N, C-alpha and C positions, 0 to 999 in steps of 0.2 A: 504494500500500500504506500503511495507517495507520502512524503513527509508534509504535514500541514503547518503553515505559519500564520500567526494572527495578522489580520488586515484591518486597518482603520478606514472607515468610509465616512467622508464628510459630505454635507449637502452640495449638490452640483446641479447645474441646469440640464446637462446631458451626460449620459453614461455610455461609454464605448468599451467593449470587451466582453468577457464572459466570466461567470462565477459558478462554481460548483459547490453546492451545499451538501453536507453529510446526509446519508440516507435516513429515512424515517424509521425510528425504532419499532413502532407498532406494526408497520407494514413488513419490515424485515423479519420479525418473528413469524408472522403468518406465511410469508413466502417460503421461509425455510421449512416450516412444517408441511406445507402443501407440496413442496418439492420432494420431501421424504416420502410422502404418500403417493406421489406420481411414479409411474413406471418409466425409468430411463433418466437421462441426464437433463438437469435444469441449470441454467446460468443466471445468477442473480447479480445484476449490476447495481452499483451504488448501495451496497448492503451497509447498514448502520454499523459503525465501528465499536460501539460500546460493549461493556462487560455483560449486560443483560442479553444482548443478541448472541454474544459468544457462548453464554450458558445454553441457549437454544441449540446452537450448532454442536456443542458437546453432547447434548442429549440425543440429537439426531444421529450423531456418529455412534454413540453407544447403542443405538437401536439398529445398527447394522448398515447404515448408509455411508458411502464414501463421501467425505467432505474435504474440499481443498480450495485454495485461492489460486486463480490463474495469474499470469504475468501482468495483467492490467488491474488486478485488485478485486476482480469479481469473485463471488463465491460460487463454486460449482458443486452441485449435490447429485449423486447418483441415487435416485429414489428406488425403493423396492416395491412400489405399488401399495395396496392397502394392508398387506401383511408384513409388518415389521418383524425384526428378530428380538427375542428376549434378551434384555441386557444381562451382563454377568454380575453386575453390582447395582446398588441403588443409583438412580439418576440424580445427579447433583444440579439443582436449579440455581445454585449460588444465591444471589439476592433478587432474582427475577420472579416476581409474582406472575407476570405475563407468561413466562415459560411454564410455571407450575400449573396455572389455571388452564391454559390451552392444551398443554401436553396431557393433562388429566383426561380431557375429552377424547383425545386420540387413543390413549392407553386403555380406556374403558372398553373400547371395541376390539382390542387385540385378543389373541388366543392364549396369552400368558399372563402370569402375575407380574407386577412390577411395583417398585417403590420409588417415590420422589422425595428427595430431601432438599432442604435449603440451609442457608447459613443461619446464624443465631437470630438475625433480624427477621428474615423471612419465616422462620419457624415460629415466631410469635404472632404473625399476622393471621387474622381470621380467614378461614376457608369455607365457612358454612354456606355461603352463597354458591360455591362451586358444588358442594356435596348435596345441597338441598335446594336447587333452583326449582321453580314451579314447573310442573308437567314434564318431568323427565324420569327415565328408568333409574337414574342414579339416586333420585330422591326416595323412591320406593325401596330400593335395595339397601339404602343407608339408614332408613328410619329407625330400625331396631338397634343399629350399632351406635347411634348417638347416645351419649351419656350426659350427665350433668356438667361434665367438663366442657369447656369451649372447644370447638373444632378448629385447630390451627394447622398450619402447613406442616407437612411431613405425612403424606398419605400413602397407604398401600392400596393398589387397585387390583382387582381380579376381573377376569373376563365375565361378561354377562352370560348367563346360561342360555344355550341355544335350544330351541324347541321345548321350552318349559313354560307352563302357564302360571306357575307360582315360583316366586323368588325365595331362596333360603332365608329364613328369618328367625331371630330370637334363639339362636343356638350358639354354643361356644365357638363355632367356626364361622359365625356370621361375618359378612364382608360388605363393602370395603371397610377396613379398620383404620383408625387414626393412630399413628404411632409417634410418640414424642421421643426426641433424641435425648 
């Protein structure tokens, strides 16, 4: 990635030249996750350079996708289609709430169990709105696993049961579970 230098801009009547602004963080997260779920190679130009988007790329890589930067600074992701690979260890979201929230939805549809962890700050943030949004299967599956404790980041996800009319509930193995570090 080219080195960036600060530039001061003063009021002027006319501007001549070009300016390249950093990529948008919110869009970069989404593009990386969509590229992971797409079959084949995706090239993401002007990908946001921050730590949060780097957390998303680490998670995508841990789920089996090849992630690299090309000679022009673009992110290139070789997506696996809708069936990602089980990670060998918990997925570290760093301090990125966006990574944890959006990756939770993707992981809920996979055929393997997974665990998302965050740093100390992210681990204190509430995740109830992710686990119990209105009108979703995650709300129904998690209802019995909720306790009096607040539901914070660091969540274990399990695959939704296929071809079952009733979700497992109120048993010692009930899922998804919230795990504190």
